[in-house]
N, C-alpha and C positions, 0 to 999 in steps of 0.2 A: 813750396817747390814749384818749378815751372815745368809744364808738359811741353816738350819741344817737338812733338810728332807732326804738328801742322802749323800753319802760319798764325793761328790764334795765340799761340804761346801762353796758354792759360796759367795764371798763378793760382795754385791750389793749396788749401789748408786741409788738415785732417777731417775726413768725412765729407768733403766737398767733391762735386762732380763738375767736369768741364763743360764747355759750350756744346760739345758733341753728345752729351748724355751717356757716353760709353767709356769715359776714362775719368779716374778720380784718384785721390790720395787716401790710401788705407795703410795703417800701421807704418806711417812715415815713408811710404813708397808710392810712386805713380804706377797705377796698375790698370789693366784692361778689365773693365767691369762686364764686358760682353764676351769674354773668352769662352768659346765653345757653345754659346747660347744661340741655338738655331730657331729662328722664327719662320723661316721659309726653306723649303727643300723640294726640288722637282727635277725631273729629267726633261730638259728643254731642247728644242732644235737650236743648233748653233746660230742660226740666222736671227733668233730672238734676242741675242745679246745687245745690239745686233753686230754680227760679223758676217760680211758678205764674201770675204776672200780668205777664209781660214777653215779648212776641212768642211767645205760646203756639203750639206746633206747629212751631216752627222748629228749626234745627240750628245749632250753634256750634262752632268750632274750639277745643278745650280743651287747654291746655298746662300742664305742671308742671315744676318743677325739683327741688331737694332742700333739706332743712333746715326747721326750724320753731323759733319762739321760745316754744312751749309744749312740755312733756314729758308728754303724756297717756298713761297706761298702757293706755288703751282705744283708742288711735289706729287709725283705719281704713286709713291709708296709711303704716304705720310704716316700711316698707322704704325709702321715699324721704324721709320726714320725720325719722326718728329714727336711722337707721343712718349710720355714718361713711363707708362706701364703697359707692357706687352707680354703675351704668353710665349714661352720658348721651351725647347727641349735641349738639355745639355748633352753634347757629344764631344769626344776626344778627337784629336787629329787622326789617331789610329782608326777610330770607328768611322770617320768620314772617308778615309782612304779605302778601308775595307769595303764600305758600301759602294764606292766608285769602282773598285775592282770587280765586285760581284755584278754590278750593272754592265761593266765592260764585257763580261762573259755572257750575260743573259740578253742584253739589249744593244750591244755595240757602243756603249758609252766610251767617249775618248778621254774624259778627264773630269776636272772640277772647275766650275766658274764661280767666282766670288762676286756676288751681285746683290740686287734688290735694295738693300740699304747702302750706305757708303762703307765698303768693306775695309778700307785701309785704316779706319779709326780703331779697328780690332787687329792692329798690325801683328801682334805676337801670334795670334791664332792663325792668321793668313800665312805668316812666315813658316810656322811649324807644319801646317798642312801642305803648303806648296813644296817645301823641301822634301817631305816624306812622299808626296805624290810623284814628284820628279824622280825620286830614287826607284819608284815602281813603274816608271815608263808612262805615267799618265800626263796629259796636257794640263797646264794651269792657265786659266783665263781670268783677267781682272776687268770688271766693269766699274769704272771709278770716275769721280769728279776731278781727279788729278791734282788735288790740293794738299798732298802730303809733302813734308820737308824732303828735299831732294836727296839728302844723305841717307835717309831710311830707304827711299826708293832704290837707290843704287845697290843696297844690300839684298833687296828682294828680287831685282831684275834677272839674275842668273837662273831663277827657277820659273820665270814667267814666259809662256809661249806666245801669248797674244793679249792685247788690251783693247777695250773700247773706252775712250776717254770723252767725257762730256765737255765740249767747248760751248758753254751755255750762251755766250754772246761774245761780242768783240769790243765791248766798252767797259771801262773800269766802273762807270756809274751803275751799270746793270749788276756787276759782281758785288759792289758795295752794298746794294740793296738786299742781296741774299746772304750777306755775311761771308762773301768769298774774296778771292784774290786772283785777278786775271793774269798778272805777270808771273805768278808762281805756276799757274796751269800752263801757260805758254812755255815756260822754262822746262817743265816736266814733259810736255809733248815733244820738244826737241830732244830731250834726254832719252826718252823711251823709244822714239823712232830710230835711234841709233843702235838699239840693243834688241828689239823684238818687233813683232808684227803689231802695228797700231792702226786702228780705225777710229774715226771721230764721229760724234753725234751732236747735232744742234736741234733743240726743240724750238720751233718757231711760234712765238707768242704774239698775237696781233697787238701792234702799238708799242711793243717793247724791244723786239730784236728782229723785226721783219723788213727793215729797210734795205733797198737795193745797194746803197753805198756801203752799208755795214757788211753785207754779204760779199761785195767786191773786195773790201779791205781784208776780211777774214780769209777768203779763199786765196788771195794773192800771198798772204802771209803763210798759209799752209803750203802753197806751191813753192815758196822759198826754201822750205825744208825738203819737200818732194811732191811733184805733181801726181805721184802714184798713191799718195795716202788717200784711202777711201773716206768720203764724207757722207754721213746719213743725215738728211734733212727731214725732220719728223714733224708731223702735224700735232698741234696741241689740242687737248680737250680739257674742259673745266675740271679742276681737282682741288681738294684741300680748301684753301682760303681764296683761291683765285677763280672768279666767276666770269671772266672775259669769254665771249662766245668762241667756239672752235675756229681754228685757222681755216680760211678758205682754201679749198683744194687747188684752185687756180693760182693762188699766191705761192703755194708750195711748188707747183710746176714752174712758175716764173723764177723763183729763187734757185731752183735746180738748174734752170737754163743759164742763169748768171754764173752759178758755181762752175758749170761745165766749161765756161770760157777760160778758167784757170786750172781746173783739176781734171784728171783723166777718169776718175771713178766717183760718181755722185749717185746716191740712191735716195729715193723718197720713202718715208716710213709713216705708218699709222693712217694711210689714205685708203 
């Protein structure tokens, strides 16, 4: 059977698991293997997502599971996104929402952020949580690589209040090396920006996506959707299998300057 949740379109047989390590064929059906499996859970500042223009100064319950449909050698959360065996705690959507509601009463939590690993490969759990949270007046935030099949995204968007989408680079070659699909991400950025609050993040890796021309092309394309879409330009640090030295702070400043020629809201991160 084919898993059509993302662009990989994995062909699965009984007992096999897809590219993402979180979906597989069991008892003749394609199922989410990470449904309710929480590897990470924290009350974070909303700015950490990062979201600069959505309920600034608030806190949000952030949850993560395991697996990812990209294989980035520079992954910042590789233990939960790239490894095969991780520790987790099983929670139901009701338990997650009840925790979010309790934290709303005790610490001003505004909702739930689905983050840390790639949340959308656990689509069924995200959908169930988001729908229930929405019914209780909680905000739903997605932090995602944006590489889900658009038809699934359309079903989820009515329950999503804000998103931060990684636009990892603006060349197909970069995306091919990490097992991604630039055109699908671009399609979903356009789609999501029409329905909900969207901010974008680009992690700048020396020698890979730090060119002036690429930043010009990327920000002109973003501006063609809206000049008001916030862009976070973040500094890279060595992680996982990538040992390139950290991005120079001056280069981040320079790329922010270029981005501001096309966009109204540009933020630097990790500096």
